[in-house]
ZAKETOR-732352 format. One record per residue (C-alpha): z, x, y; residue in three letters. Coordinates in steps of 0.5 Angstrom, whole numbers, plus 500, padded with zeros to 3 digits. Layout:
residues N
ZXYALA ...
This chain:
residues 842
457293305MET 460293311ASP 461301313VAL 462300321SER 470301320ASP 469307316ARG 471314319SER 469320316VAL 473327319ARG 468332320LEU 469340320THR 463342325ILE 461349326GLU 457351332ALA 449352329GLN 444357332PRO 441351335SER 446350340ASP 448354346PRO 454359345PRO 461356346ALA 462360351GLY 456358355ALA 457355362PRO 458348361GLY 458347354PHE 461341352MET 463340359ALA 460333359ALA 461331352ALA 461323351THR 463319345PRO 456319343PHE 457327341GLU 463330337PRO 468334340GLN 470341337LEU 478341337SER 478347341ASP 473345346SER 475343353PRO 477336355PRO 472332359ARG 474332366PRO 478326368SER 476323375VAL 481323381ALA 486328378ALA 493327381ASP 495332386ASP 501334382ASP 496337377ASP 492341382ASN 498344385ASN 501346378GLU 494349376ALA 494353382SER 501355382CYS 499357374SER 493361377ALA 497365382ARG 502366377VAL 497369372ARG 494373378GLN 501376380ALA 505377374PRO 510381377ASP 512375381ASP 515372375ASP 521376375GLY 522376383ALA 529374386ALA 529368389GLY 532367396PRO 539365394GLU 539373392ARG 541374399GLN 548370398LEU 549373391THR 549380395LEU 553378400LEU 558375395ALA 558382392LEU 559386398ARG 565381400LEU 568381393ALA 568389394VAL 572389400LEU 577383397GLU 578387391LYS 579393395ALA 584390399ALA 588386393SER 588393390GLY 591396396LEU 596390397GLY 598391390ALA 600398390LEU 603397397GLY 608391394PHE 610396388ILE 611402393TRP 615397397ALA 619394391THR 620400387VAL 621406392VAL 623403398LEU 627397397LEU 629400390GLY 631407392GLY 632407400PHE 635400401ALA 641402403ILE 639408407THR 633404411LEU 634403418GLU 635396420ARG 628395423VAL 625398418ASP 628394413PHE 626388416TRP 619390417CYS 618392410VAL 621385408THR 617381413VAL 611385411ILE 612383404LEU 613376406LEU 607376410VAL 603379405GLU 606374399GLY 604368404ALA 597371405ARG 596372397ILE 598365396PHE 594362401SER 588366399ARG 588364392SER 588357394HIS 584357401GLU 577358397LEU 579353392GLU 580348398TRP 574350401GLN 570349395HIS 573342394GLN 572340401ALA 564342400THR 564339394TRP 567332396SER 562333402LEU 556334398SER 558328393LEU 559323399SER 553326402ALA 549325395ALA 551317396GLY 547317402ARG 542322402SER 540324395SER 534320396VAL 532323402ARG 532330398LEU 527327393VAL 523324398ALA 522331401ARG 520333394SER 515327394PHE 512330400ARG 511337397PHE 508334391VAL 503329395PHE 502333401ARG 494333400LYS 494325399GLY 495321393ALA 488321390GLY 483316389CYS 482315397GLY 490315398THR 492318404SER 498322406GLY 501316408LYS 503315401ALA 508321402ALA 511317409GLY 512311405GLY 516314400ALA 520317405ALA 521311409ALA 523307402SER 528313400ALA 531313407ALA 532305407SER 535306400CYS 539312402SER 542308408SER 543302404HIS 547306399VAL 551309405GLY 553302407ARG 555299401SER 556305396GLY 558302389CYS 561296392GLY 568299392CYS 568303398GLY 567310395TRP 563313400PRO 569312405TRP 574315400MET 570321399SER 569322406TRP 577321407SER 578326401TRP 573331404SER 576331411PHE 583332408LEU 581338403SER 577341409GLY 583341414HIS 588344408VAL 583349407GLY 582351414ARG 590351415LEU 590356409PHE 584360413TYR 588361419TRP 595363415LEU 591369412GLN 588371419LEU 595370422THR 598374416SER 593380416ALA 594380424THR 602381423ALA 601386418CYS 597390422VAL 601389428VAL 608391424LEU 605397420SER 601400426GLY 607400431VAL 612403426ARG 607408424LEU 606410432ALA 613410433ARG 615414427GLN 623412429ASP 625412422PHE 632414423GLY 635421424GLU 640422418ALA 639428414VAL 636425407ASP 631421412ALA 628427413ARG 626429406THR 623423402ASN 624417406ARG 619418412ARG 614420407SER 615413403ALA 615409409LEU 609412412ASP 605411405ILE 608404405PHE 606402412TYR 599406411GLY 597402405LEU 599395409ALA 595397415LEU 589399410ALA 590393406GLU 590388412ALA 584392416LEU 580391409LEU 581384409PHE 580383416LEU 573387415ALA 571382410GLU 573376414LYS 569379420ALA 563380415ALA 563373412TRP 563370419GLU 558375422TRP 553373416GLU 555366415VAL 557363422SER 553367427HIS 547369422GLY 547362419ARG 545365412LEU 546359409LEU 542355413GLU 536360412ARG 537360405VAL 537353404ALA 531352408ALA 527358404GLU 529354398CYS 527347400ARG 534345401LEU 534343408ALA 538338410GLY 546336409ALA 545335402PRO 541341401GLY 546345405LEU 552343402LEU 549345395ALA 548352398ILE 555352400ARG 557350394ARG 553355390PHE 555361395PHE 563359394TYR 562359386ASP 558366386ALA 564369391TYR 569366386SER 566369380ARG 565376383CYS 573376385VAL 576373379GLU 572376374GLY 567382374SER 564383381ILE 557383378PHE 559376375ASP 557372381GLY 551377383PHE 547375376ARG 548367379MET 541364381ASP 540357383LEU 537355376VAL 543357372SER 547354377PHE 544347377ALA 543348369GLU 551348369GLU 552342374LEU 547338369ILE 550340363VAL 557341364GLY 558338370GLY 561331372SER 556325373HIS 556326381ASP 555334380GLU 549332375GLN 546329381ARG 546335385ILE 544339380GLY 538335379ALA 536335386GLY 537343386ILE 532343380LEU 527339384VAL 526343390ASN 526350386VAL 521347381ALA 517345387ALA 517352390SER 510355389PRO 513362388ARG 519361383LEU 517354380GLY 514356374ASP 519361372ALA 524356374ALA 521351369LEU 520356364ARG 528357364ARG 529350364VAL 524348358GLY 528353354THR 535350354SER 535344350PRO 541341353ALA 539341360VAL 532338357VAL 536332354GLU 541331360ARG 535330364LEU 532325360VAL 538322359GLU 538321367MET 532317367LEU 536311364SER 541311370TRP 540304373THR 546305378GLY 544303386PRO 547310388ALA 543313383GLU 536312385ARG 535319388GLY 538323382ALA 534318377ARG 528320381ALA 530327381SER 530328374ALA 524324373ALA 520329378LEU 523335374VAL 521332367VAL 514331369SER 513338371LYS 516340365LEU 511336361ALA 506339364SER 506345359LYS 505343352LYS 511347349ARG 516343354ASN 512337353ALA 514337345LEU 521339347ARG 522333352VAL 518328346ALA 523331341GLY 529328345VAL 532322341PRO 530316345GLY 526320350ALA 520315350PHE 525309351GLU 528313357SER 521314360VAL 519307359SER 526305363SER 522308369LEU 517303369LEU 522297369TYR 525300375ALA 525296382ALA 522303385ASP 515305386GLU 517312386GLU 520312379CYS 514307377ASN 509313379LEU 513318376LEU 514314369GLY 507313369LEU 506321370LEU 510323365ILE 507318360ILE 500321362LYS 502328361LYS 506327354LEU 500323352ALA 496330351ARG 499331345ASP 496327339HIS 503325336ASP 506323342ASN 500318343CYS 503315336SER 510314339LYS 507311345ILE 504306341GLY 510304337THR 515304343ALA 517297344ARG 514294350GLY 511300353LEU 504299352LEU 504292355ASP 508295361LYS 503301362ILE 497296362ILE 501291367ASN 501297372PHE 493297372SER 493290375THR 490291382ILE 494286386GLY 488282390VAL 492277394THR 487275399GLY 479275400PRO 476280397PRO 472282403ALA 479284407THR 482287401PHE 486293402VAL 489297397MET 496300398ALA 496307397PRO 502307392ALA 498301388ARG 492305388ALA 496311385LYS 499306380ALA 493303377VAL 490310377GLN 495313372ARG 495307368SER 488307367LEU 488315365GLN 494313360VAL 490308357ILE 484312357LYS 488318353MET 491313348LEU 484310347ALA 480316346GLU 486319341THR 482321334THR 484319327GLY 487313324SER 492313330THR 486313335GLY 483307331LYS 490303331GLN 491304338LEU 484302341ARG 485295337ARG 492294340GLU 490296347VAL 484291346ALA 488286343GLU 493285349ILE 490280353VAL 491283360PHE 487289358THR 480287359VAL 481282365SER 485287369ASN 479292368ILE 475287370ARG 479286377ALA 478293378VAL 471293377LEU 470287382ARG 475288387HIS 476296388ALA 474298395PRO 469303396PRO 474308398ALA 477308390HIS 470308387VAL 474313382GLY 478307379LEU 472304377ARG 469310374ARG 476310370LEU 475303368GLY 468304365ALA 471310361GLU 477306358VAL 472300356LEU 467305353THR 473308349ARG 475301347LEU 468299345ALA 468304340MET 472299335ASP 467294333ALA 472288334ASP 474290341ALA 466291343ARG 466284342GLU 472282345ARG 470286352ILE 463283352GLY 466276351GLY 470277357THR 466273363GLY 463278368GLY 465284365VAL 457286363VAL 455283369ALA 459288373LEU 458294369LEU 450293370LEU 451292377ASP 455298378MET 450302373PHE 444300377LEU 447300384ARG 443306388PRO 448312389GLY 449315396GLY 443320398SER 448325401SER 451331397SER 458330399ASP 464328394ASP 463321395LYS 456321393ALA 458325387ALA 463320385ASP 459314386ALA 454317381ASP 459319376ALA 461312376ALA 454310375ARG 454314369VAL 460312366GLU 458305367ALA 451306363GLY 455309357GLU 460303357ALA 454299357LEU 450303351ALA 457303347MET 457295348LEU 450294346ALA 451298340LEU 450294333GLU 452288337SER 446283338PRO 451278342ARG 452284347ASN 445285348CYS 443278349GLN 449278355ARG 446285358ILE 439281358LEU 442275361ARG 446279366ALA 440282370GLY 437275371GLY 432275365GLY 430269361SER 430269353SER 424264354SER 420267359SER 417274361ALA 414272368THR 421273371THR 420277378SER 425282376THR 429282369THR 434287366THR 429291362VAL 425292369ASP 431295372SER 433299367LEU 426302366VAL 425303373ASP 432307372ALA 429312367LEU 426316373GLY 433317376ASP 436324375ALA 443321375ALA 442315370ILE 436316367GLY 439318360VAL 444312360GLY 438307362ALA 434310356GLY 440309351ARG 441302353ILE 434300352LEU 434304346THR 440299343ASN 437293346LEU 431294343CYS 434296336ALA 440291336TYR 437284340THR 436281333GLY 429282331GLY 428274333SER 422272338SER 427269343GLU 428275347TRP 421279345PHE 418277351PRO 423281356GLN 424287351LEU 416287351ARG 416289358ARG 420296356ALA 413298354THR 412299362ARG 415306361GLY 412308355ALA 408313359ALA 414316362THR 418316356VAL 412319352LEU 411324357ARG 418326357ASP 418327349VAL 412332350ALA 415336356THR 422336356VAL 426341353ASN 433340354GLU 437337348SER 440331351LYS 434328355PRO 430329349LEU 434326344GLU 434319348VAL 427320350SER 425320342LEU 430314340GLY 427310346PHE 420312344ALA 421310337ALA 423303339GLN 417302344LEU 412304339VAL 415298334ARG 414293340LEU 407295342MET 401291340GLY 394294337PRO 391299341HIS 397299346GLU 399306344LEU 393310345ALA 393307352HIS 400309354HIS 398316351LEU 392316355VAL 396314361ASN 401320359ALA 396325359GLY 398327352VAL 394327346SER 395325339GLU 395332336ALA 399335342SER 405329341LEU 405331333VAL 405338335SER 411337339TRP 415333334LEU 414338329VAL 416344334SER 422339335VAL 424339328LEU 423347327ALA 427348333THR 433344331TYR 433347324ALA 440345323CYS 444339326PRO 446340333SER 453338336ILE 450337343LYS 444332340ALA 447330333PRO 441324333ARG 435328335ILE 432330328ARG 434322326ARG 430320332PHE 424324331THR 423322324ILE 424315326GLU 418316331LEU 414319326VAL 415313322ILE 413308327ALA 407312329LEU 405312321LEU 406305321ARG 402303328THR 394301327SER 392305334SER 390310333PRO 388310326PRO 394312322ALA 390316318ARG 388321324GLU 396321325ILE 397323318ALA 392328318GLU 394331324ALA 402331322MET 399335315ALA 395340319ALA 401341324ALA 406342318GLY 410336318MET 411335311GLY 414342310ALA 419341316GLU 421334313LEU 423337307ARG 427342311ARG 431337314VAL 432334307ALA 435340305GLU 440341311THR 442334313THR 450333314SER 455328316GLU 454330323LEU 447326323GLU 450320320CYS 454316325PHE 453313332HIS 459315336VAL 465320335PHE 472320336SER 473328337GLY 470330330SER 471324326ALA 465320326GLY 465312327LEU 460307326SER 455310320ARG 448309321HIS 445303316ALA 440308313VAL 441315312GLY 437321314LEU 435323307ALA 432316306ALA 428316313LEU 425323310VAL 423320304ASP 420314308THR 416319312ALA 414323307LEU 412317303GLU 408314309LEU 404320310MET 402321303GLY 400313302THR 396313309VAL 392319307ALA 391317300GLU 389310302ALA 384311307GLU 379315302PRO 379309297HIS 377304302GLY 371308303HIS 369308295VAL 
């Protein structure tokens, strides 16, 4: 019965034989050969993106200084200025209203026929002037507001891409990873600049930038006209009121000496106070905005420097001031850039949404305010939905806005809660996948980044797999793009980043657990370009991009967890040879990061080879051929087995070499065709037996026990005794150590789930050997208490020990023989051997 496709969900609990979950390094290097607990940390991936590192560092800073979450942004300076100006404006408006009522009701209504001619015309002129000022005041801000917005829209058509390019430089400021230098940011900026110049020349093909500029020019001049009209009106009001108050020549009539003089003094005083307050407001405005360049300073602090950013800040200031004037003075004070951008994105026009997205990009990039801003945006379903909808914009003038929205969505998806909201938007994956089809590298990279972050959730992996054409497009980005001789091939930074993110996404999909993971592994492996693209990465990736090779090996390891994919990968020409060369290639002797990356790549190549050799006789034969070995001769100078045996002593890849050799010996097929080459593995028997008797670390001990069990089966008569002597280990000490291993691992181990199985397999192999006599070994085992330990194992077996590999906590590829059956075989052999020898002497 074929049980290779069956999977069993395991509920694993930490056992006393395992280190505590909080111990340093616990489960840090977990592989598909060991199960992973649901709450264990994910295995670190190679060459993490710089934006991931930036987000992690920002999150750490926020956790260390929680008080910064509520800190006001630089735009608070603008809202404070708007509040002060609104107080002056409302005070002047109040005095003006009082003066208008006083003039119309008291003076013109009560003393119209008794006023001197000069006072009558002065009052009339002041009322007309104030009426003109009030009219121009109500429209000046509106026209200035419109002028600012028109300028921002025309600038958006030319410069929105430059605003996004600055954000990319912040995100990629430490390089693009995988050997990518900071030139990537320069390339992005150059691309954005060329795009913006193209948009500025052509716009939408209908002359829109010129029309917008003309409208902004007109509205700006109208606004300035109203501005000077107000200043002229206020100045005239000050002059007339001051002159009349100074002269006090209101007439000498008897009735004029009663109330008329007081009424005129009050009116002129109110008019003078109102005009002075208004002029004080204008003076404060000009001092802060024009002389103090407050808008420029705030724009720079908010990372909105440049024409588009400055215009957005000016619009924000006008909006805050308008709210303070038109409503409560605290309405504008409560505004900030995040709420302003959210309003533009949700309720604004198509062009306003572009500006709002650009503002969010720069605020989200702030180390101090970015996390708080993203939390607020993530709690607004309408904003998230509109941002996701903006990902599908395809207009030539919308490239910058699309990239801005993509950058914000990628930062939102960094948090699991926000990622669920993004994925929950109807058509979200279709919108994200549209980024991969854009003729723009930045959009492509951001699309892959968003998918990578969404793939951290199990349910999202299923949606990615079912999205039409998305898997094919992701795999298409893993093409390394070799266009010249391999010796002169230089990978562009953007291409390296695209290949890296594509492989990371494929790896995350391939290591998905449960039935979803099984289906995804099959679908990914069935795409004909998957393995060939990875082969090109293994073959042509420059030494500076060794991280890409490691990722390629990791993907192959995860895909090979499926039996059909295992054969498909092994049957792709050159893959096995490339992995073997990558595994056996000596690592760097220095202790720098490059040497560590090279060793990590070798380890991953070893895991891939071990997975390919698992239960696959044809892949085992491919591995044996790849190293130059022959199926009919054992006299070849250096064979695959020889190289792997030599690698057992390498601290970096010794465990991987042991796994590969164990699988080669176990699954080559049992025929005599490859037996001569496999027999050469016994050269390392002394080393392996010494490790079995001395190593305490669980994973190397497990591998040594499994390889030793296979080696004993390959040994001829009296060969075991010879290797034990070379190892400096006696039969009694070996048996005693095996008993202590079973006693130490009284319960199944998560870190070494096969250690008890391999121990029992070694016991069986020793009992079946002819040298030293099996009876002596059986007696030594009985004396050491092997029987009792074997019975204890039989009572504590679990599903954890029944599988070769694991997907999370689910077991895959069940062992052909159960552990309980192995225990019964070992006990039976012990009893049979012990009873058979005495009968032979009778």
